VEXTI-460380 format. One record per residue (C-alpha): x, y, z; residue in three letters; chain. Coordinates in Angstrom, 1 decimal, always signed. Layout:
N
@X X Y Y Z Z residuo ALA cadena A;
...
This chain:
183
@X -0.2 Y +6.4 Z -7.8 residuo MET cadena A;
@X -0.3 Y +3.3 Z -5.5 residuo PHE cadena A;
@X +3.4 Y +2.5 Z -6.2 residuo SER cadena A;
@X +4.5 Y +5.9 Z -4.8 residuo TYR cadena A;
@X +2.5 Y +5.3 Z -1.6 residuo PHE cadena A;
@X +3.9 Y +1.8 Z -1.3 residuo PHE cadena A;
@X +7.4 Y +3.2 Z -1.4 residuo VAL cadena A;
@X +6.5 Y +5.6 Z +1.4 residuo LEU cadena A;
@X +5.0 Y +2.8 Z +3.4 residuo ALA cadena A;
@X +8.2 Y +0.8 Z +2.8 residuo ALA cadena A;
@X +10.2 Y +3.7 Z +4.2 residuo ILE cadena A;
@X +8.0 Y +3.8 Z +7.3 residuo PHE cadena A;
@X +8.5 Y +0.0 Z +7.8 residuo THR cadena A;
@X +12.2 Y +0.7 Z +7.9 residuo ARG cadena A;
@X +12.1 Y +3.8 Z +10.2 residuo ILE cadena A;
@X +9.4 Y +2.8 Z +12.7 residuo LEU cadena A;
@X +10.4 Y +0.3 Z +15.3 residuo PRO cadena A;
@X +9.5 Y -3.2 Z +14.5 residuo HIS cadena A;
@X +10.3 Y -6.5 Z +16.2 residuo PRO cadena A;
@X +11.5 Y -8.5 Z +13.2 residuo TRP cadena A;
@X +14.8 Y -7.7 Z +11.5 residuo PHE cadena A;
@X +14.4 Y -7.1 Z +7.8 residuo SER cadena A;
@X +10.6 Y -7.7 Z +7.7 residuo PHE cadena A;
@X +10.0 Y -4.6 Z +5.7 residuo THR cadena A;
@X +8.2 Y -3.6 Z +2.5 residuo ALA cadena A;
@X +11.3 Y -2.3 Z +0.7 residuo VAL cadena A;
@X +11.9 Y -5.2 Z -1.7 residuo GLY cadena A;
@X +8.2 Y -5.5 Z -2.5 residuo ALA cadena A;
@X +7.7 Y -1.8 Z -3.0 residuo SER cadena A;
@X +10.7 Y -1.6 Z -5.4 residuo LEU cadena A;
@X +9.4 Y -4.6 Z -7.5 residuo LEU cadena A;
@X +6.0 Y -3.0 Z -7.7 residuo VAL cadena A;
@X +7.4 Y +0.4 Z -8.6 residuo PHE cadena A;
@X +9.4 Y -1.2 Z -11.3 residuo GLY cadena A;
@X +6.4 Y -3.1 Z -12.6 residuo ALA cadena A;
@X +4.1 Y -0.1 Z -12.7 residuo ARG cadena A;
@X +6.3 Y +2.9 Z -13.5 residuo ARG cadena A;
@X +8.6 Y +4.1 Z -16.2 residuo SER cadena A;
@X +12.3 Y +3.4 Z -15.8 residuo PRO cadena A;
@X +12.8 Y +7.2 Z -16.0 residuo LYS cadena A;
@X +11.2 Y +7.4 Z -12.6 residuo LEU cadena A;
@X +13.3 Y +4.7 Z -10.9 residuo PHE cadena A;
@X +15.5 Y +7.3 Z -9.4 residuo ILE cadena A;
@X +12.6 Y +8.5 Z -7.2 residuo LEU cadena A;
@X +12.4 Y +5.5 Z -4.8 residuo PRO cadena A;
@X +16.2 Y +5.2 Z -4.8 residuo VAL cadena A;
@X +16.5 Y +8.8 Z -3.6 residuo LEU cadena A;
@X +13.7 Y +8.4 Z -1.1 residuo ALA cadena A;
@X +15.2 Y +5.2 Z +0.4 residuo LEU cadena A;
@X +18.7 Y +6.7 Z +0.3 residuo ALA cadena A;
@X +17.3 Y +9.6 Z +2.4 residuo ALA cadena A;
@X +15.8 Y +7.0 Z +4.8 residuo ALA cadena A;
@X +19.3 Y +5.3 Z +5.0 residuo ASP cadena A;
@X +20.8 Y +8.7 Z +5.9 residuo TYR cadena A;
@X +18.2 Y +9.4 Z +8.5 residuo TYR cadena A;
@X +18.6 Y +6.0 Z +10.1 residuo LEU cadena A;
@X +22.4 Y +6.1 Z +10.1 residuo THR cadena A;
@X +22.8 Y +9.6 Z +11.5 residuo VAL cadena A;
@X +19.8 Y +10.1 Z +13.7 residuo PHE cadena A;
@X +18.5 Y +6.7 Z +14.8 residuo ALA cadena A;
@X +21.9 Y +4.8 Z +15.1 residuo TYR cadena A;
@X +24.1 Y +7.8 Z +15.7 residuo ASN cadena A;
@X +26.8 Y +6.7 Z +13.3 residuo TYR cadena A;
@X +28.8 Y +8.8 Z +10.9 residuo ALA cadena A;
@X +27.4 Y +8.6 Z +7.3 residuo PHE cadena A;
@X +29.8 Y +7.5 Z +4.6 residuo HIS cadena A;
@X +28.3 Y +7.4 Z +1.1 residuo VAL cadena A;
@X +30.6 Y +4.5 Z +0.0 residuo GLN cadena A;
@X +29.0 Y +2.3 Z +2.7 residuo ASP cadena A;
@X +25.7 Y +2.5 Z +0.9 residuo TYR cadena A;
@X +26.6 Y +2.3 Z -2.8 residuo LEU cadena A;
@X +25.9 Y -1.4 Z -3.1 residuo VAL cadena A;
@X +22.5 Y -0.9 Z -1.3 residuo THR cadena A;
@X +21.5 Y +2.0 Z -3.6 residuo TRP cadena A;
@X +22.6 Y +0.1 Z -6.7 residuo ALA cadena A;
@X +20.4 Y -2.8 Z -5.4 residuo TRP cadena A;
@X +17.5 Y -0.5 Z -5.0 residuo TYR cadena A;
@X +17.8 Y +0.5 Z -8.6 residuo LEU cadena A;
@X +18.3 Y -3.2 Z -9.6 residuo GLY cadena A;
@X +15.2 Y -4.2 Z -7.8 residuo ALA cadena A;
@X +13.2 Y -1.7 Z -9.8 residuo CYS cadena A;
@X +14.6 Y -3.1 Z -12.9 residuo TRP cadena A;
@X +13.7 Y -6.7 Z -11.8 residuo MET cadena A;
@X +10.1 Y -5.5 Z -11.3 residuo GLY cadena A;
@X +10.2 Y -4.0 Z -14.8 residuo TYR cadena A;
@X +11.7 Y -7.0 Z -16.4 residuo ALA cadena A;
@X +9.7 Y -9.8 Z -14.6 residuo PHE cadena A;
@X +6.4 Y -8.3 Z -13.7 residuo LEU cadena A;
@X +5.6 Y -5.4 Z -16.1 residuo ARG cadena A;
@X +3.8 Y -7.4 Z -18.8 residuo LYS cadena A;
@X +3.0 Y -10.8 Z -17.2 residuo ARG cadena A;
@X +2.6 Y -10.9 Z -13.4 residuo ALA cadena A;
@X +1.5 Y -14.5 Z -12.9 residuo ASN cadena A;
@X +2.0 Y -16.3 Z -9.6 residuo ALA cadena A;
@X +5.3 Y -17.9 Z -10.6 residuo GLY cadena A;
@X +6.8 Y -14.7 Z -11.9 residuo ARG cadena A;
@X +5.8 Y -12.8 Z -8.8 residuo VAL cadena A;
@X +7.3 Y -15.4 Z -6.4 residuo VAL cadena A;
@X +10.3 Y -15.7 Z -8.6 residuo GLY cadena A;
@X +10.9 Y -11.9 Z -8.7 residuo ALA cadena A;
@X +10.4 Y -11.8 Z -4.9 residuo ALA cadena A;
@X +13.0 Y -14.6 Z -4.3 residuo LEU cadena A;
@X +15.4 Y -13.1 Z -6.8 residuo ALA cadena A;
@X +15.1 Y -9.7 Z -5.1 residuo SER cadena A;
@X +15.6 Y -11.0 Z -1.6 residuo SER cadena A;
@X +18.4 Y -13.3 Z -2.6 residuo THR cadena A;
@X +20.3 Y -10.7 Z -4.7 residuo SER cadena A;
@X +20.1 Y -8.3 Z -1.8 residuo PHE cadena A;
@X +21.3 Y -10.9 Z +0.7 residuo PHE cadena A;
@X +24.3 Y -11.9 Z -1.5 residuo LEU cadena A;
@X +25.3 Y -8.4 Z -2.5 residuo ALA cadena A;
@X +24.9 Y -6.7 Z +0.9 residuo SER cadena A;
@X +26.7 Y -9.4 Z +2.9 residuo ASN cadena A;
@X +29.5 Y -9.6 Z +0.3 residuo PHE cadena A;
@X +29.9 Y -5.8 Z +0.6 residuo ALA cadena A;
@X +30.0 Y -6.0 Z +4.4 residuo VAL cadena A;
@X +32.6 Y -8.7 Z +4.2 residuo TRP cadena A;
@X +34.8 Y -7.0 Z +1.6 residuo ALA cadena A;
@X +34.5 Y -3.5 Z +2.9 residuo GLY cadena A;
@X +35.0 Y -3.9 Z +6.6 residuo SER cadena A;
@X +37.2 Y -5.6 Z +9.1 residuo LEU cadena A;
@X +34.3 Y -7.3 Z +10.9 residuo ILE cadena A;
@X +35.0 Y -10.6 Z +9.2 residuo TYR cadena A;
@X +38.4 Y -12.0 Z +8.1 residuo PRO cadena A;
@X +39.0 Y -11.7 Z +4.4 residuo HIS cadena A;
@X +39.0 Y -15.4 Z +3.9 residuo THR cadena A;
@X +36.5 Y -18.0 Z +2.6 residuo ALA cadena A;
@X +35.6 Y -18.8 Z +6.2 residuo GLY cadena A;
@X +35.1 Y -15.1 Z +6.9 residuo GLY cadena A;
@X +32.8 Y -14.8 Z +4.0 residuo LEU cadena A;
@X +30.9 Y -17.9 Z +5.0 residuo ALA cadena A;
@X +30.6 Y -16.5 Z +8.6 residuo THR cadena A;
@X +29.3 Y -13.2 Z +7.2 residuo CYS cadena A;
@X +26.6 Y -15.0 Z +5.2 residuo TYR cadena A;
@X +25.6 Y -17.2 Z +8.1 residuo LEU cadena A;
@X +25.2 Y -14.1 Z +10.3 residuo ALA cadena A;
@X +22.9 Y -12.6 Z +7.7 residuo GLY cadena A;
@X +20.5 Y -15.7 Z +7.4 residuo LEU cadena A;
@X +17.9 Y -14.4 Z +10.0 residuo PRO cadena A;
@X +17.6 Y -11.2 Z +8.1 residuo PHE cadena A;
@X +17.4 Y -13.1 Z +4.8 residuo TYR cadena A;
@X +14.6 Y -15.3 Z +6.1 residuo ARG cadena A;
@X +12.5 Y -12.3 Z +7.1 residuo ASN cadena A;
@X +13.2 Y -10.4 Z +3.9 residuo ASP cadena A;
@X +12.2 Y -13.4 Z +1.8 residuo VAL cadena A;
@X +9.0 Y -13.7 Z +3.8 residuo LEU cadena A;
@X +8.1 Y -10.0 Z +3.7 residuo ALA cadena A;
@X +9.0 Y -9.5 Z +0.1 residuo THR cadena A;
@X +7.1 Y -12.6 Z -1.1 residuo THR cadena A;
@X +4.0 Y -12.0 Z +1.0 residuo LEU cadena A;
@X +3.7 Y -8.3 Z +0.2 residuo LEU cadena A;
@X +4.5 Y -8.6 Z -3.5 residuo THR cadena A;
@X +2.1 Y -11.5 Z -3.9 residuo SER cadena A;
@X -0.6 Y -9.5 Z -2.1 residuo ALA cadena A;
@X -0.2 Y -6.4 Z -4.2 residuo VAL cadena A;
@X -0.5 Y -8.4 Z -7.4 residuo PHE cadena A;
@X -3.1 Y -10.9 Z -6.2 residuo ALA cadena A;
@X -5.7 Y -8.6 Z -4.6 residuo VAL cadena A;
@X -6.7 Y -6.8 Z -7.8 residuo PRO cadena A;
@X -7.0 Y -10.1 Z -9.6 residuo VAL cadena A;
@X -9.2 Y -11.6 Z -6.9 residuo LEU cadena A;
@X -11.3 Y -8.4 Z -6.7 residuo ALA cadena A;
@X -11.8 Y -8.4 Z -10.5 residuo ARG cadena A;
@X -12.8 Y -12.1 Z -10.4 residuo ARG cadena A;
@X -15.3 Y -11.5 Z -7.6 residuo MET cadena A;
@X -16.8 Y -8.5 Z -9.4 residuo ALA cadena A;
@X -17.1 Y -10.6 Z -12.6 residuo ASP cadena A;
@X -18.8 Y -13.4 Z -10.7 residuo GLU cadena A;
@X -21.1 Y -10.9 Z -9.0 residuo TRP cadena A;
@X -22.0 Y -9.4 Z -12.3 residuo GLN cadena A;
@X -22.5 Y -12.8 Z -13.9 residuo HIS cadena A;
@X -24.9 Y -13.8 Z -11.1 residuo ARG cadena A;
@X -26.8 Y -10.5 Z -11.4 residuo SER cadena A;
@X -27.2 Y -11.0 Z -15.1 residuo LEU cadena A;
@X -28.4 Y -14.6 Z -14.7 residuo ASN cadena A;
@X -30.9 Y -13.7 Z -12.0 residuo ASN cadena A;
@X -32.4 Y -10.2 Z -12.8 residuo PRO cadena A;
@X -35.0 Y -10.5 Z -10.0 residuo ASN cadena A;
@X -32.3 Y -10.7 Z -7.3 residuo GLY cadena A;
@X -31.9 Y -13.5 Z -4.8 residuo PRO cadena A;
@X -34.9 Y -15.6 Z -4.0 residuo THR cadena A;
@X -36.1 Y -16.6 Z -0.6 residuo ALA cadena A;
@X -35.6 Y -20.2 Z +0.3 residuo ALA cadena A;
């Protein structure tokens, strides 16, 4: 159930005004959803985030909505769910969580900026134009890496830490049945 709420929270981090570009929970929520849900359900966060894309484009930014402008993004949403499934479903240790977060952010950066370069006239269709497009995306990439890594790590680490603390508390209770003693 948490994975559904996390996707909704991610949508709010996109829609609500925030001062840092691309510091959202989108990548982390998709990795978590992929790790915790069946692949048959991956379409749900993709559709929810696609609806948020539509809302932002039409109502927040006042632009015309063209489906073809979002196909790479929506494919990436699905791919991020699959990354969570492949990397984190069975073994979510620290290295795998950080690796999945970095792979998620980096793949989005590479795919989305390439799509902007190839599908628009903003940048010349040359190697220099592609490089300029990637350079312009670096501030967004930095914030996305930070947000995705921090949030994914927190979601996977908090239950582990809570379990360890509960085990430690139970161990102390069993070793001292009379409770704490006064000093």
